[in-house]
FIVEX-962028 format. One line per field, with one value per residue: residue in one letter; chain; residue number from 1; x, y, z of N, C-alpha, C, O, CB in turn. Coordinates in steps of 0.02 Angstrom, whole numbers. Each point is the difference from the previous one (the first is absolute). Glycine has a CB too. Layout:
code = (A,...)
unit = (A,...)
pos = (NUM,...)
n_xx = (X,...)
n_yy = (Y,...)
n_zz = (Z,...)
ca_xx = (X,...)
ca_yy = (Y,...)
ca_zz = (Z,...)
c_xx = (X,...)
c_yy = (Y,...)
c_zz = (Z,...)
o_xx = (X,...)
o_yy = (Y,...)
o_zz = (Z,...)
cb_xx = (X,...)
cb_yy = (Y,...)
cb_zz = (Z,...)
This chain:
code = (M,N,A,L,F,L,D,V,V,R,V,S,E,S,Y,G,L,R,F,P,R,E,F,A,L,L,L,K,Q,L,L,Y,F,D,R,Y,T,R,L,L,A,P,N,L,N,M,L,Q,D,Q,R,I,T,I,V,S,N,R,R,S,N,Y,R,D,R,F,N)
unit = (A,A,A,A,A,A,A,A,A,A,A,A,A,A,A,A,A,A,A,A,A,A,A,A,A,A,A,A,A,A,A,A,A,A,A,A,A,A,A,A,A,A,A,A,A,A,A,A,A,A,A,A,A,A,A,A,A,A,A,A,A,A,A,A,A,A,A)
pos = (1,2,3,4,5,6,7,8,9,10,11,12,13,14,15,16,17,18,19,20,21,22,23,24,25,26,27,28,29,30,31,32,33,34,35,36,37,38,39,40,41,42,43,44,45,46,47,48,49,50,51,52,53,54,55,56,57,58,59,60,61,62,63,64,65,66,67)
n_xx = (5075,66,-66,-147,-2,52,-119,-110,52,2,-150,-57,71,-61,-151,33,48,29,41,-105,135,-45,75,136,-5,-16,128,85,-31,39,145,30,-35,103,121,-13,-21,141,73,-51,9,127,-98,-149,-66,-105,-38,70,-38,-58,-24,-115,-140,-63,-28,-20,-112,-88,3,-49,-121,-56,-6,-82,-121,-25,21)
n_yy = (-26,-107,69,-2,-153,-33,84,-80,-139,42,42,-129,-98,81,-34,-170,86,-136,128,-91,-73,147,67,-74,56,150,-7,-52,129,101,-65,17,151,25,-60,88,141,-20,-30,127,120,-15,128,-89,96,-117,125,105,-69,157,-155,-17,107,-163,96,133,-60,-48,140,79,-101,18,155,1,-85,95,166)
n_zz = (-463,100,122,-64,-20,146,66,-80,52,151,8,-70,103,126,-60,-31,-147,-85,-102,-85,-27,-46,123,-36,-149,49,88,-122,-87,117,12,-155,10,116,-78,-127,76,68,-140,-76,108,136,-30,-18,123,-96,95,-109,-157,-42,-61,121,-41,53,117,-77,-101,121,67,-126,-33,146,-11,-135,62,124,-50)
ca_xx = (-61,6,-15,-71,-36,14,-38,-70,-7,12,-58,-58,8,-11,-72,-28,-21,43,-11,-4,61,4,24,72,33,-2,52,66,12,12,68,46,-4,34,72,28,-5,55,62,3,-11,4,-24,-70,-51,-60,-54,11,17,-52,-28,-52,-51,-62,-38,-19,-51,-64,-24,-24,-61,-52,-19,-35,-67,-45,1)
ca_yy = (-33,-68,-1,13,-62,-50,20,-15,-72,-18,22,-40,-68,2,0,-60,10,-31,29,-49,-10,53,61,-10,10,72,31,-20,41,68,2,1,67,45,-14,22,73,26,-12,38,72,4,64,9,-2,-5,40,70,5,39,-39,-44,44,-37,15,70,11,-26,44,62,-15,-13,65,39,-27,8,69)
ca_zz = (-19,25,71,8,-16,52,59,-13,5,70,39,-19,27,72,10,-29,-69,-52,-66,-55,-39,-50,33,10,-65,-14,42,-27,-59,23,28,-58,-29,45,-3,-64,-2,40,-36,-62,13,74,27,-19,52,-41,28,-16,-71,-33,-56,28,29,1,61,2,-50,26,53,-29,-37,51,29,-51,-10,58,26)
c_xx = (1,-20,-74,-40,12,-38,-74,-13,6,-60,-61,4,-12,-74,-35,-26,49,-18,-6,66,9,26,75,37,1,53,70,17,13,70,52,2,39,76,30,-5,57,67,7,-7,1,-27,-73,-45,-67,-57,7,18,-58,-30,-55,-50,-67,-43,-23,-53,-68,-29,-28,-63,-58,-25,-39,-72,-48,2,-35)
c_yy = (-73,-4,11,-64,-54,17,-17,-75,-22,17,-42,-71,0,2,-59,7,-34,32,-55,-2,57,65,-4,10,74,37,-15,43,73,7,-1,69,50,-9,27,76,31,-9,46,75,12,65,14,-5,1,43,74,11,35,-37,-46,43,-34,20,72,16,-25,46,64,-12,-11,66,41,-24,18,69,47)
c_zz = (25,73,13,-13,53,64,-8,9,73,43,-17,27,76,18,-32,-71,-48,-66,-52,-39,-51,29,12,-66,-20,41,-27,-61,19,29,-55,-31,42,-5,-64,-8,39,-35,-60,10,75,29,-16,62,-38,27,-16,-73,-36,-59,24,37,5,60,0,-52,24,52,-28,-40,48,29,-50,-9,56,31,-47)
o_xx = (-52,-37,-29,-44,-47,-24,-32,-48,-39,-22,-37,-50,-26,-20,-62,-36,60,-59,32,40,56,37,36,54,49,35,43,57,43,33,51,53,37,37,53,42,30,44,54,27,-53,-20,-25,3,-22,-42,-49,15,-57,-54,-38,14,-52,-59,-58,-44,-50,-60,-53,-46,-56,-60,-50,-44,-59,-31,-4)
o_yy = (-26,-45,-31,-18,-36,-45,-23,-21,-41,-40,-21,-28,-49,-20,-4,-43,0,7,-52,47,23,37,49,29,23,42,43,23,32,52,34,26,41,49,32,30,49,42,27,39,11,1,54,-48,54,23,38,57,-22,17,-26,25,34,15,14,42,33,14,23,42,22,10,32,41,11,11,60)
o_zz = (22,21,45,39,18,34,47,31,24,41,45,22,27,54,-1,-24,12,-17,6,3,-11,-33,-8,0,-29,-27,0,-7,-30,-9,5,-15,-26,-3,2,-33,-22,6,-13,-39,30,58,16,38,-22,-39,4,-19,5,-23,-41,54,-3,-8,16,13,-11,0,21,2,-14,7,18,-12,-12,52,13)
cb_xx = (43,128,144,61,56,137,115,40,85,145,83,39,107,129,68,7,-116,68,31,-164,-65,-131,-148,-77,-86,-158,-119,-74,-117,-155,-93,-77,-149,-136,-71,-72,-155,-109,-57,-72,-15,118,140,21,95,77,39,21,129,112,148,68,113,115,122,158,137,99,137,162,124,113,152,154,110,45,111)
cb_yy = (102,23,75,137,64,25,115,119,26,58,138,97,22,79,127,12,109,-117,155,-27,-148,-91,-34,-109,-138,-51,-52,-141,-108,-38,-91,-148,-69,-51,-134,-141,-57,-67,-145,-139,2,-75,-12,2,5,-137,-121,-39,-82,86,31,-123,64,-110,-101,-13,-42,-130,-72,3,-73,-121,-34,-20,-103,-131,-83)
cb_zz = (-124,-103,-21,-74,-140,-84,-26,-111,-140,-57,-39,-126,-119,-42,6,138,20,81,28,-11,27,-28,63,95,-5,2,100,50,-37,32,98,-6,-24,80,68,-16,11,97,51,-18,-136,-66,-28,-153,111,8,87,136,0,59,-16,-43,-44,-50,46,29,-79,-23,57,-5,-78,20,53,-45,-51,-31,44)
């Protein structure tokens, strides 16, 4: 995750984009979360954890409404 954020910042700076201070603080908090998650639960894959179903629930609700 660290490498991804650094790449985003590097690419945006190469195009002359600057992020607001609040965005930098948000990224910093996400990096802390990532670091502590890796320390406390190194085998956790949040994208495949069955306890986290926010995205899949939205998609199924969306499909049910429009089909």
